[in-house]
PDB file of N, CA, C and O in Angstrom:
ATOM      1  N   UNK A   1       9.150 -13.796   2.154  1.00  0.00           N
ATOM      2  CA  UNK A   1       7.932 -13.056   2.447  1.00  0.00           C
ATOM      3  C   UNK A   1       8.253 -11.564   2.501  1.00  0.00           C
ATOM      4  O   UNK A   1       9.219 -11.151   3.144  1.00  0.00           O
ATOM      5  N   UNK A   2       7.451 -10.776   1.835  1.00  0.00           N
ATOM      6  CA  UNK A   2       7.653  -9.333   1.807  1.00  0.00           C
ATOM      7  C   UNK A   2       7.030  -8.723   3.052  1.00  0.00           C
ATOM      8  O   UNK A   2       5.905  -9.058   3.424  1.00  0.00           O
ATOM      9  N   UNK A   3       7.764  -7.832   3.689  1.00  0.00           N
ATOM     10  CA  UNK A   3       7.267  -7.121   4.865  1.00  0.00           C
ATOM     11  C   UNK A   3       6.746  -5.754   4.434  1.00  0.00           C
ATOM     12  O   UNK A   3       7.473  -4.973   3.819  1.00  0.00           O
ATOM     13  N   UNK A   4       5.506  -5.471   4.752  1.00  0.00           N
ATOM     14  CA  UNK A   4       4.916  -4.163   4.466  1.00  0.00           C
ATOM     15  C   UNK A   4       4.874  -3.374   5.762  1.00  0.00           C
ATOM     16  O   UNK A   4       4.617  -3.933   6.828  1.00  0.00           O
ATOM     17  N   UNK A   5       5.129  -2.064   5.669  1.00  0.00           N
ATOM     18  CA  UNK A   5       5.105  -1.196   6.835  1.00  0.00           C
ATOM     19  C   UNK A   5       4.160  -0.036   6.583  1.00  0.00           C
ATOM     20  O   UNK A   5       3.868   0.315   5.440  1.00  0.00           O
ATOM     21  N   UNK A   6       3.690   0.550   7.669  1.00  0.00           N
ATOM     22  CA  UNK A   6       2.849   1.738   7.564  1.00  0.00           C
ATOM     23  C   UNK A   6       3.672   2.831   6.882  1.00  0.00           C
ATOM     24  O   UNK A   6       4.820   3.076   7.255  1.00  0.00           O
ATOM     25  N   UNK A   7       3.086   3.481   5.890  1.00  0.00           N
ATOM     26  CA  UNK A   7       3.774   4.534   5.151  1.00  0.00           C
ATOM     27  C   UNK A   7       4.302   4.087   3.805  1.00  0.00           C
ATOM     28  O   UNK A   7       4.658   4.929   2.981  1.00  0.00           O
ATOM     29  N   UNK A   8       4.364   2.773   3.552  1.00  0.00           N
ATOM     30  CA  UNK A   8       4.797   2.278   2.242  1.00  0.00           C
ATOM     31  C   UNK A   8       3.776   2.697   1.182  1.00  0.00           C
ATOM     32  O   UNK A   8       2.581   2.785   1.465  1.00  0.00           O
ATOM     33  N   UNK A   9       4.248   2.951  -0.027  1.00  0.00           N
ATOM     34  CA  UNK A   9       3.373   3.220  -1.168  1.00  0.00           C
ATOM     35  C   UNK A   9       3.508   2.044  -2.118  1.00  0.00           C
ATOM     36  O   UNK A   9       4.613   1.701  -2.538  1.00  0.00           O
ATOM     37  N   UNK A  10       2.374   1.421  -2.460  1.00  0.00           N
ATOM     38  CA  UNK A  10       2.380   0.241  -3.319  1.00  0.00           C
ATOM     39  C   UNK A  10       1.581   0.499  -4.593  1.00  0.00           C
ATOM     40  O   UNK A  10       0.675   1.332  -4.616  1.00  0.00           O
ATOM     41  N   UNK A  11       1.936  -0.234  -5.656  1.00  0.00           N
ATOM     42  CA  UNK A  11       1.195  -0.181  -6.919  1.00  0.00           C
ATOM     43  C   UNK A  11       0.399  -1.475  -7.030  1.00  0.00           C
ATOM     44  O   UNK A  11       0.938  -2.555  -6.791  1.00  0.00           O
ATOM     45  N   UNK A  12      -0.873  -1.377  -7.387  1.00  0.00           N
ATOM     46  CA  UNK A  12      -1.739  -2.552  -7.484  1.00  0.00           C
ATOM     47  C   UNK A  12      -1.849  -3.022  -8.931  1.00  0.00           C
ATOM     48  O   UNK A  12      -1.579  -2.278  -9.874  1.00  0.00           O
ATOM     49  N   UNK A  13      -2.254  -4.278  -9.073  1.00  0.00           N
ATOM     50  CA  UNK A  13      -2.402  -4.872 -10.404  1.00  0.00           C
ATOM     51  C   UNK A  13      -3.535  -4.209 -11.195  1.00  0.00           C
ATOM     52  O   UNK A  13      -3.384  -3.912 -12.380  1.00  0.00           O
ATOM     53  N   UNK A  14      -4.659  -3.983 -10.532  1.00  0.00           N
ATOM     54  CA  UNK A  14      -5.806  -3.368 -11.189  1.00  0.00           C
ATOM     55  C   UNK A  14      -5.975  -1.950 -10.665  1.00  0.00           C
ATOM     56  O   UNK A  14      -5.850  -1.724  -9.461  1.00  0.00           O
ATOM     57  N   UNK A  15      -6.256  -0.991 -11.539  1.00  0.00           N
ATOM     58  CA  UNK A  15      -6.445   0.383 -11.062  1.00  0.00           C
ATOM     59  C   UNK A  15      -7.768   0.543 -10.306  1.00  0.00           C
ATOM     60  O   UNK A  15      -8.722  -0.203 -10.526  1.00  0.00           O
ATOM     61  N   UNK A  16      -7.797   1.515  -9.427  1.00  0.00           N
ATOM     62  CA  UNK A  16      -9.012   1.901  -8.705  1.00  0.00           C
ATOM     63  C   UNK A  16      -9.961   2.542  -9.720  1.00  0.00           C
ATOM     64  O   UNK A  16      -9.485   3.061 -10.730  1.00  0.00           O
ATOM     65  N   UNK A  17     -11.272   2.531  -9.502  1.00  0.00           N
ATOM     66  CA  UNK A  17     -12.198   3.160 -10.458  1.00  0.00           C
ATOM     67  C   UNK A  17     -11.888   4.628 -10.761  1.00  0.00           C
ATOM     68  O   UNK A  17     -12.277   5.130 -11.816  1.00  0.00           O
ATOM     69  N   UNK A  18     -11.194   5.325  -9.856  1.00  0.00           N
ATOM     70  CA  UNK A  18     -10.828   6.724 -10.115  1.00  0.00           C
ATOM     71  C   UNK A  18      -9.659   6.813 -11.094  1.00  0.00           C
ATOM     72  O   UNK A  18      -9.363   7.896 -11.598  1.00  0.00           O
ATOM     73  N   UNK A  19      -8.995   5.700 -11.371  1.00  0.00           N
ATOM     74  CA  UNK A  19      -7.871   5.682 -12.304  1.00  0.00           C
ATOM     75  C   UNK A  19      -6.519   5.540 -11.631  1.00  0.00           C
ATOM     76  O   UNK A  19      -5.521   5.280 -12.303  1.00  0.00           O
ATOM     77  N   UNK A  20      -6.467   5.704 -10.315  1.00  0.00           N
ATOM     78  CA  UNK A  20      -5.201   5.612  -9.589  1.00  0.00           C
ATOM     79  C   UNK A  20      -4.819   4.171  -9.302  1.00  0.00           C
ATOM     80  O   UNK A  20      -5.679   3.314  -9.101  1.00  0.00           O
ATOM     81  N   UNK A  21      -3.508   3.916  -9.287  1.00  0.00           N
ATOM     82  CA  UNK A  21      -3.043   2.569  -8.953  1.00  0.00           C
ATOM     83  C   UNK A  21      -1.992   2.587  -7.849  1.00  0.00           C
ATOM     84  O   UNK A  21      -1.345   1.572  -7.594  1.00  0.00           O
ATOM     85  N   UNK A  22      -1.816   3.740  -7.187  1.00  0.00           N
ATOM     86  CA  UNK A  22      -0.862   3.829  -6.082  1.00  0.00           C
ATOM     87  C   UNK A  22      -1.611   4.060  -4.775  1.00  0.00           C
ATOM     88  O   UNK A  22      -2.502   4.903  -4.677  1.00  0.00           O
ATOM     89  N   UNK A  23      -1.215   3.282  -3.784  1.00  0.00           N
ATOM     90  CA  UNK A  23      -1.893   3.286  -2.491  1.00  0.00           C
ATOM     91  C   UNK A  23      -0.876   3.414  -1.365  1.00  0.00           C
ATOM     92  O   UNK A  23       0.227   2.874  -1.455  1.00  0.00           O
ATOM     93  N   UNK A  24      -1.245   4.128  -0.309  1.00  0.00           N
ATOM     94  CA  UNK A  24      -0.411   4.238   0.882  1.00  0.00           C
ATOM     95  C   UNK A  24      -0.928   3.269   1.931  1.00  0.00           C
ATOM     96  O   UNK A  24      -2.130   3.225   2.193  1.00  0.00           O
ATOM     97  N   UNK A  25      -0.040   2.497   2.532  1.00  0.00           N
ATOM     98  CA  UNK A  25      -0.418   1.553   3.582  1.00  0.00           C
ATOM     99  C   UNK A  25      -0.597   2.334   4.878  1.00  0.00           C
ATOM    100  O   UNK A  25       0.326   3.000   5.348  1.00  0.00           O
ATOM    101  N   UNK A  26      -1.796   2.245   5.449  1.00  0.00           N
ATOM    102  CA  UNK A  26      -2.105   2.970   6.683  1.00  0.00           C
ATOM    103  C   UNK A  26      -2.129   2.062   7.904  1.00  0.00           C
ATOM    104  O   UNK A  26      -1.953   2.529   9.030  1.00  0.00           O
ATOM    105  N   UNK A  27      -2.347   0.758   7.686  1.00  0.00           N
ATOM    106  CA  UNK A  27      -2.406  -0.204   8.789  1.00  0.00           C
ATOM    107  C   UNK A  27      -2.002  -1.562   8.258  1.00  0.00           C
ATOM    108  O   UNK A  27      -2.364  -1.929   7.140  1.00  0.00           O
ATOM    109  N   UNK A  28      -1.249  -2.316   9.056  1.00  0.00           N
ATOM    110  CA  UNK A  28      -0.872  -3.671   8.685  1.00  0.00           C
ATOM    111  C   UNK A  28      -1.345  -4.623   9.769  1.00  0.00           C
ATOM    112  O   UNK A  28      -1.702  -4.204  10.870  1.00  0.00           O
ATOM    113  N   UNK A  29      -1.344  -5.904   9.446  1.00  0.00           N
ATOM    114  CA  UNK A  29      -1.781  -6.925  10.389  1.00  0.00           C
ATOM    115  C   UNK A  29      -2.564  -7.975   9.636  1.00  0.00           C
ATOM    116  O   UNK A  29      -2.240  -8.305   8.496  1.00  0.00           O
ATOM    117  N   UNK A  30      -3.595  -8.499  10.274  1.00  0.00           N
ATOM    118  CA  UNK A  30      -4.455  -9.470   9.592  1.00  0.00           C
ATOM    119  C   UNK A  30      -5.189  -8.777   8.450  1.00  0.00           C
ATOM    120  O   UNK A  30      -5.361  -9.349   7.373  1.00  0.00           O
ATOM    121  N   UNK A  31      -5.619  -7.543   8.692  1.00  0.00           N
ATOM    122  CA  UNK A  31      -6.239  -6.717   7.663  1.00  0.00           C
ATOM    123  C   UNK A  31      -5.314  -5.552   7.346  1.00  0.00           C
ATOM    124  O   UNK A  31      -4.556  -5.096   8.202  1.00  0.00           O
ATOM    125  N   UNK A  32      -5.383  -5.077   6.106  1.00  0.00           N
ATOM    126  CA  UNK A  32      -4.616  -3.908   5.695  1.00  0.00           C
ATOM    127  C   UNK A  32      -5.576  -2.771   5.418  1.00  0.00           C
ATOM    128  O   UNK A  32      -6.621  -2.976   4.800  1.00  0.00           O
ATOM    129  N   UNK A  33      -5.235  -1.576   5.866  1.00  0.00           N
ATOM    130  CA  UNK A  33      -5.983  -0.376   5.499  1.00  0.00           C
ATOM    131  C   UNK A  33      -5.078   0.395   4.548  1.00  0.00           C
ATOM    132  O   UNK A  33      -3.944   0.733   4.887  1.00  0.00           O
ATOM    133  N   UNK A  34      -5.596   0.667   3.351  1.00  0.00           N
ATOM    134  CA  UNK A  34      -4.814   1.392   2.355  1.00  0.00           C
ATOM    135  C   UNK A  34      -5.617   2.590   1.864  1.00  0.00           C
ATOM    136  O   UNK A  34      -6.847   2.578   1.879  1.00  0.00           O
ATOM    137  N   UNK A  35      -4.895   3.631   1.427  1.00  0.00           N
ATOM    138  CA  UNK A  35      -5.536   4.861   0.958  1.00  0.00           C
ATOM    139  C   UNK A  35      -5.083   5.155  -0.463  1.00  0.00           C
ATOM    140  O   UNK A  35      -3.887   5.172  -0.752  1.00  0.00           O
ATOM    141  N   UNK A  36      -6.049   5.387  -1.351  1.00  0.00           N
ATOM    142  CA  UNK A  36      -5.752   5.729  -2.740  1.00  0.00           C
ATOM    143  C   UNK A  36      -5.114   7.117  -2.764  1.00  0.00           C
ATOM    144  O   UNK A  36      -5.656   8.062  -2.192  1.00  0.00           O
ATOM    145  N   UNK A  37      -3.974   7.235  -3.418  1.00  0.00           N
ATOM    146  CA  UNK A  37      -3.281   8.520  -3.473  1.00  0.00           C
ATOM    147  C   UNK A  37      -3.874   9.464  -4.514  1.00  0.00           C
ATOM    148  O   UNK A  37      -3.495  10.634  -4.565  1.00  0.00           O
ATOM    149  N   UNK A  38      -4.797   8.978  -5.346  1.00  0.00           N
ATOM    150  CA  UNK A  38      -5.438   9.822  -6.341  1.00  0.00           C
ATOM    151  C   UNK A  38      -6.692  10.494  -5.785  1.00  0.00           C
ATOM    152  O   UNK A  38      -6.848  11.711  -5.886  1.00  0.00           O
ATOM    153  N   UNK A  39      -7.587   9.692  -5.194  1.00  0.00           N
ATOM    154  CA  UNK A  39      -8.867  10.248  -4.741  1.00  0.00           C
ATOM    155  C   UNK A  39      -9.015  10.296  -3.219  1.00  0.00           C
ATOM    156  O   UNK A  39      -9.914  10.966  -2.710  1.00  0.00           O
ATOM    157  N   UNK A  40      -8.144   9.592  -2.487  1.00  0.00           N
ATOM    158  CA  UNK A  40      -8.206   9.634  -1.029  1.00  0.00           C
ATOM    159  C   UNK A  40      -9.095   8.583  -0.393  1.00  0.00           C
ATOM    160  O   UNK A  40      -9.254   8.579   0.828  1.00  0.00           O
ATOM    161  N   UNK A  41      -9.675   7.697  -1.174  1.00  0.00           N
ATOM    162  CA  UNK A  41     -10.550   6.643  -0.644  1.00  0.00           C
ATOM    163  C   UNK A  41      -9.742   5.693   0.224  1.00  0.00           C
ATOM    164  O   UNK A  41      -8.627   5.313  -0.134  1.00  0.00           O
ATOM    165  N   UNK A  42     -10.309   5.305   1.376  1.00  0.00           N
ATOM    166  CA  UNK A  42      -9.654   4.366   2.287  1.00  0.00           C
ATOM    167  C   UNK A  42     -10.384   3.031   2.207  1.00  0.00           C
ATOM    168  O   UNK A  42     -11.612   2.979   2.277  1.00  0.00           O
ATOM    169  N   UNK A  43      -9.615   1.950   2.058  1.00  0.00           N
ATOM    170  CA  UNK A  43     -10.174   0.610   1.883  1.00  0.00           C
ATOM    171  C   UNK A  43      -9.502  -0.347   2.867  1.00  0.00           C
ATOM    172  O   UNK A  43      -8.295  -0.265   3.093  1.00  0.00           O
ATOM    173  N   UNK A  44     -10.285  -1.249   3.447  1.00  0.00           N
ATOM    174  CA  UNK A  44      -9.746  -2.321   4.297  1.00  0.00           C
ATOM    175  C   UNK A  44      -9.783  -3.612   3.487  1.00  0.00           C
ATOM    176  O   UNK A  44     -10.800  -3.949   2.881  1.00  0.00           O
ATOM    177  N   UNK A  45      -8.651  -4.336   3.484  1.00  0.00           N
ATOM    178  CA  UNK A  45      -8.557  -5.606   2.770  1.00  0.00           C
ATOM    179  C   UNK A  45      -7.950  -6.661   3.678  1.00  0.00           C
ATOM    180  O   UNK A  45      -7.066  -6.352   4.477  1.00  0.00           O
ATOM    181  N   UNK A  46      -8.412  -7.914   3.570  1.00  0.00           N
ATOM    182  CA  UNK A  46      -7.726  -8.992   4.282  1.00  0.00           C
ATOM    183  C   UNK A  46      -6.333  -9.195   3.700  1.00  0.00           C
ATOM    184  O   UNK A  46      -6.110  -8.950   2.514  1.00  0.00           O
ATOM    185  N   UNK A  47      -5.401  -9.640   4.526  1.00  0.00           N
ATOM    186  CA  UNK A  47      -3.996  -9.795   4.118  1.00  0.00           C
ATOM    187  C   UNK A  47      -3.830 -10.596   2.826  1.00  0.00           C
ATOM    188  O   UNK A  47      -3.114 -10.139   1.936  1.00  0.00           O
ATOM    189  N   UNK A  48      -4.463 -11.783   2.675  1.00  0.00           N
ATOM    190  CA  UNK A  48      -4.240 -12.553   1.430  1.00  0.00           C
ATOM    191  C   UNK A  48      -4.661 -11.779   0.172  1.00  0.00           C
ATOM    192  O   UNK A  48      -3.967 -11.827  -0.843  1.00  0.00           O
ATOM    193  N   UNK A  49      -5.783 -11.074   0.234  1.00  0.00           N
ATOM    194  CA  UNK A  49      -6.253 -10.322  -0.925  1.00  0.00           C
ATOM    195  C   UNK A  49      -5.309  -9.145  -1.223  1.00  0.00           C
ATOM    196  O   UNK A  49      -5.023  -8.852  -2.384  1.00  0.00           O
ATOM    197  N   UNK A  50      -4.829  -8.475  -0.167  1.00  0.00           N
ATOM    198  CA  UNK A  50      -3.887  -7.365  -0.352  1.00  0.00           C
ATOM    199  C   UNK A  50      -2.599  -7.844  -1.005  1.00  0.00           C
ATOM    200  O   UNK A  50      -2.142  -7.254  -1.984  1.00  0.00           O
ATOM    201  N   UNK A  51      -2.009  -8.916  -0.466  1.00  0.00           N
ATOM    202  CA  UNK A  51      -0.736  -9.415  -0.995  1.00  0.00           C
ATOM    203  C   UNK A  51      -0.872  -9.885  -2.438  1.00  0.00           C
ATOM    204  O   UNK A  51       0.068  -9.770  -3.225  1.00  0.00           O
ATOM    205  N   UNK A  52      -2.035 -10.412  -2.779  1.00  0.00           N
ATOM    206  CA  UNK A  52      -2.283 -10.872  -4.146  1.00  0.00           C
ATOM    207  C   UNK A  52      -2.428  -9.692  -5.111  1.00  0.00           C
ATOM    208  O   UNK A  52      -2.063  -9.800  -6.281  1.00  0.00           O
ATOM    209  N   UNK A  53      -2.956  -8.574  -4.625  1.00  0.00           N
ATOM    210  CA  UNK A  53      -3.230  -7.438  -5.510  1.00  0.00           C
ATOM    211  C   UNK A  53      -2.041  -6.499  -5.699  1.00  0.00           C
ATOM    212  O   UNK A  53      -2.060  -5.666  -6.605  1.00  0.00           O
ATOM    213  N   UNK A  54      -1.008  -6.615  -4.864  1.00  0.00           N
ATOM    214  CA  UNK A  54       0.137  -5.702  -4.967  1.00  0.00           C
ATOM    215  C   UNK A  54       1.078  -6.152  -6.075  1.00  0.00           C
ATOM    216  O   UNK A  54       1.472  -7.316  -6.135  1.00  0.00           O
ATOM    217  N   UNK A  55       1.430  -5.224  -6.944  1.00  0.00           N
ATOM    218  CA  UNK A  55       2.376  -5.489  -8.025  1.00  0.00           C
ATOM    219  C   UNK A  55       3.794  -5.133  -7.596  1.00  0.00           C
ATOM    220  O   UNK A  55       4.727  -5.896  -7.844  1.00  0.00           O
ATOM    221  N   UNK A  56       3.962  -3.974  -6.951  1.00  0.00           N
ATOM    222  CA  UNK A  56       5.300  -3.526  -6.560  1.00  0.00           C
ATOM    223  C   UNK A  56       5.214  -2.504  -5.433  1.00  0.00           C
ATOM    224  O   UNK A  56       4.191  -1.845  -5.251  1.00  0.00           O
ATOM    225  N   UNK A  57       6.303  -2.384  -4.681  1.00  0.00           N
ATOM    226  CA  UNK A  57       6.419  -1.326  -3.688  1.00  0.00           C
ATOM    227  C   UNK A  57       7.079  -0.142  -4.385  1.00  0.00           C
ATOM    228  O   UNK A  57       8.221  -0.233  -4.835  1.00  0.00           O
ATOM    229  N   UNK A  58       6.354   0.962  -4.470  1.00  0.00           N
ATOM    230  CA  UNK A  58       6.859   2.149  -5.150  1.00  0.00           C
ATOM    231  C   UNK A  58       7.847   2.886  -4.250  1.00  0.00           C
ATOM    232  O   UNK A  58       8.943   3.251  -4.675  1.00  0.00           O
ATOM    233  N   UNK A  59       7.440   3.096  -3.000  1.00  0.00           N
ATOM    234  CA  UNK A  59       8.299   3.791  -2.038  1.00  0.00           C
ATOM    235  C   UNK A  59       8.149   3.086  -0.702  1.00  0.00           C
ATOM    236  O   UNK A  59       7.037   2.904  -0.206  1.00  0.00           O
ATOM    237  N   UNK A  60       9.254   2.697  -0.135  1.00  0.00           N
ATOM    238  CA  UNK A  60       9.232   1.962   1.128  1.00  0.00           C
ATOM    239  C   UNK A  60       9.526   2.904   2.290  1.00  0.00           C
ATOM    240  O   UNK A  60      10.425   3.741   2.209  1.00  0.00           O
ATOM    241  N   UNK A  61       8.778   2.765   3.347  1.00  0.00           N
ATOM    242  CA  UNK A  61       8.974   3.581   4.548  1.00  0.00           C
ATOM    243  C   UNK A  61      10.303   3.242   5.198  1.00  0.00           C
ATOM    244  O   UNK A  61      10.904   4.114   5.826  1.00  0.00           O
ATOM    245  N   UNK A  62      10.790   2.005   5.074  1.00  0.00           N
ATOM    246  CA  UNK A  62      12.059   1.614   5.684  1.00  0.00           C
ATOM    247  C   UNK A  62      13.226   2.330   5.007  1.00  0.00           C
ATOM    248  O   UNK A  62      14.241   2.586   5.654  1.00  0.00           O
ATOM    249  N   UNK A  63      13.104   2.661   3.704  1.00  0.00           N
ATOM    250  CA  UNK A  63      14.152   3.422   3.022  1.00  0.00           C
ATOM    251  C   UNK A  63      14.274   4.818   3.626  1.00  0.00           C
ATOM    252  O   UNK A  63      15.379   5.326   3.813  1.00  0.00           O
ATOM    253  N   UNK A  64      13.127   5.437   3.931  1.00  0.00           N
ATOM    254  CA  UNK A  64      13.129   6.768   4.543  1.00  0.00           C
ATOM    255  C   UNK A  64      13.755   6.729   5.925  1.00  0.00           C
ATOM    256  O   UNK A  64      14.476   7.652   6.301  1.00  0.00           O
ATOM    257  N   UNK A  65      13.490   5.666   6.693  1.00  0.00           N
ATOM    258  CA  UNK A  65      14.028   5.547   8.035  1.00  0.00           C
ATOM    259  C   UNK A  65      15.538   5.376   8.006  1.00  0.00           C
ATOM    260  O   UNK A  65      16.226   5.898   8.883  1.00  0.00           O
ATOM    261  N   UNK A  66      16.072   4.659   7.021  1.00  0.00           N
ATOM    262  CA  UNK A  66      17.501   4.410   6.949  1.00  0.00           C
ATOM    263  C   UNK A  66      18.288   5.652   6.543  1.00  0.00           C
ATOM    264  O   UNK A  66      19.437   5.818   6.952  1.00  0.00           O
ATOM    265  N   UNK A  67      17.679   6.525   5.742  1.00  0.00           N
ATOM    266  CA  UNK A  67      18.373   7.731   5.297  1.00  0.00           C
ATOM    267  C   UNK A  67      18.210   8.878   6.284  1.00  0.00           C
ATOM    268  O   UNK A  67      18.823   9.933   6.122  1.00  0.00           O
ATOM    269  N   UNK A  68      17.383   8.673   7.307  1.00  0.00           N
ATOM    270  CA  UNK A  68      17.218   9.679   8.343  1.00  0.00           C
ATOM    271  C   UNK A  68      16.161  10.720   8.056  1.00  0.00           C
ATOM    272  O   UNK A  68      16.154  11.770   8.698  1.00  0.00           O
ATOM    273  N   UNK A  69      15.273  10.470   7.118  1.00  0.00           N
ATOM    274  CA  UNK A  69      14.216  11.436   6.799  1.00  0.00           C
ATOM    275  C   UNK A  69      13.063  11.302   7.741  1.00  0.00           C
ATOM    276  O   UNK A  69      12.081  12.035   7.624  1.00  0.00           O
TER     277      UNK A  69
END
């Protein structure tokens, strides 16, 4: 199971109507709040729908924590 953290940037399978496909995770739990990095739109998704729509983690917040940033 993949662990998502606040601050992670993920790429989705389908692009947002603005054309962006990268999102920042703002909240985790039963629901996820994500923000489009292209237009700034904030969306709430249930966990199953979020996990199904994510293609890859572009930048992980845990990597930043380990390097001391």
